[in-house]
C-alpha positions, -999 to +999 in steps of 0.1 A: +503-709-087+484-699-119+491-720-149+503-704-182+480-702-211+479-735-230+489-717-262+521-706-245+528-741-231+522-756-265+549-734-280+576-744-255+602-769-268+611-803-255+646-800-241+676-823-241+704-822-215+712-786-206+748-776-196+755-741-186+791-730-182+803-766-184+783-776-153+753-800-152+727-792-126+694-804-112+666-782-098+659-778-061+622-787-056+603-762-036+567-751-032+555-716-041+521-699-040+531-666-055+507-655-083+521-646-117+506-611-118+518-580-136+543-598-157+559-595-191+552-627-211+577-641-235+577-672-256+597-691-230+582-678-197+575-647-177+596-619-160+584-597-132+609-570-125+589-554-098+585-585-077+620-596-087+616-630-103+617-649-136+597-680-144+604-704-174+583-733-184+592-765-202+571-793-217+579-830-220+560-848-247+543-881-243+563-912-252+569-947-240+595-938-214+570-932-186+560-902-165+593-898-147+613-894-179+587-871-194+589-849-163+627-849-165+625-838-201+601-809-191+625-799-163+655-798-187+634-778-212+625-753-185+662-750-175+672-743-211+645-717-214+657-700-182+692-698-197+679-683-229+659-657-210+687-648-187+712-644-216+688-619-232+685-596-202+699-561-205+726-552-180+727-516-191+725-496-224+755-514-239+756-548-224+734-579-223+738-608-199+751-629-228+780-604-232+788-604-195+788-642-193+812-644-222+835-617-207+835-628-171+842-664-158+832-651-123+797-641-136+794-673-155+801-694-123+777-672-102+749-675-127+754-713-128+750-713-091+717-693-094+704-718-118+713-747-096+690-732-070+661-727-094+628-737-078+601-759-094+570-739-086+544-754-109+540-787-127+513-810-140+498-829-169+483-813-199+452-827-215+472-844-242+492-863-216+524-842-219+539-828-187+548-792-180+572-778-153+576-742-143+609-731-127+617-698-110+649-678-102+652-646-083+662-614-101+670-595-069+680-606-034+712-609-013+716-646-020+713-667-051+699-639-073+709-626-107+716-592-092+739-607-066+758-624-095+763-593-117+760-561-096+794-565-078+810-569-112+796-537-127+791-513-098+818-492-082+828-503-047+822-468-033+793-448-047+798-412-059+777-384-045+747-373-066+751-341-085+741-308-068+724-278-084+747-248-084+730-228-111+695-231-125+670-214-147+643-222-122+628-193-103+643-189-068+609-196-053+608-230-071+643-238-059+633-233-023+601-252-028+618-283-042+645-281-016+621-280+013+593-304+002+597-340+012+591-362-017+588-399-011+601-409-045+604-402-082+582-413-111+595-408-147+568-410-173+584-425-204+551-440-217+550-448-254+587-441-259+598-477-263+615-480-229+630-514-221+638-529-187+674-533-174+694-538-142+712-505-146+692-476-161+704-440-161+684-408-160+701-381-181+691-346-189+692-333-225+728-320-219+741-354-209+742-348-171+737-380-153+710-375-127+706-411-114+727-441-120+744-472-106+776-453-099+757-433-072+741-462-053+750-486-026+756-521-041+738-540-014+706-519-018+706-524-056+712-562-052+683-565-027+658-542-043+669-531-078+672-496-090+636-490-104+602-505-107+585-506-141+548-498-148+526-496-178+502-471-163+512-438-147+485-439-121+497-472-108+533-459-106+523-430-085+508-452-058+535-479-060+552-491-028+586-481-040+579-444-045+556-439-016+526-415-011+541-383-025+563-389-055+577-363-078+564-370-113+584-358-144+580-365-181+607-381-201+615-365-234+630-396-250+646-429-242+681-438-253+706-466-255+744-463-255+766-452-284+766-486-300+735-500-285+698-504-295+689-512-258+667-482-251+669-484-213+679-448-203+655-420-199+661-383-209+645-354-191+647-317-195+674-297-177+647-280-156+632-314-145+667-327-138+672-297-115+639-303-098+649-340-092+683-331-077+669-302-056+642-325-042+667-352-034+687-329-012+660-332+014+643-364+006+673-386-004+648-405-026+675-413-051+699-428-026+670-450-015+663-462-050+627-448-047+624-445-084+598-459-109+596-457-147+564-458-168+571-475-201 
């Protein structure tokens, strides 16, 4: 496991006893060799949406209590940082995890369970004698993941069919082409538009038609794999595992939050590109398979 930069570790706070949802918990120790690659770095830790995990670090400062107590302080700091990161996650354009935890006792209990199973995946002494601990939780996965805790609460039990194209301004030859080609996935290029990550993004056209969203998808698939992958480079997205060897690539015109939200997690495409996506989906079923990636 790669260690975080010392500057990041130095900025992490020493924690006291952490209680989440009224429940004390201790970490489950487990080894992990997964490298922290392609991640978004925050003050508290790292989030990898594509690989589906979150890591938070904590530091215990040197004092006279001995190594065991210093390590325990580092563990509690990492736990607290995990909670802070989790609460800041966007559920959709209107809701953060903090909102959902407040609104739902069920989600609160489930998230507490996820945190109980947090793995210690990295630890050791710093040069100044302090001790650091890294802890990891899963974003996706059928068991003990954040998605397993929240998706059943926000997703419909029975998905609605995707929209179909009845009328379009596209030439008839294009209609047949997109209906007959087998695309392996969809890449939406929203680079430099300020797109943020979320559990439940939506693709809209400029007229407000919902092209892709949680309401259309199987719960179990979303819990296991998420709805989209996020990339910083278009070329990387077009060769990503999720969207396969022949993805359809469209350009987002803007990104948008909800009516009362600054969470810019939804992408807006042209009516014509929305038609292309839905026509291609008739044959490929790429949307049903969550074979979608965003470039931010």
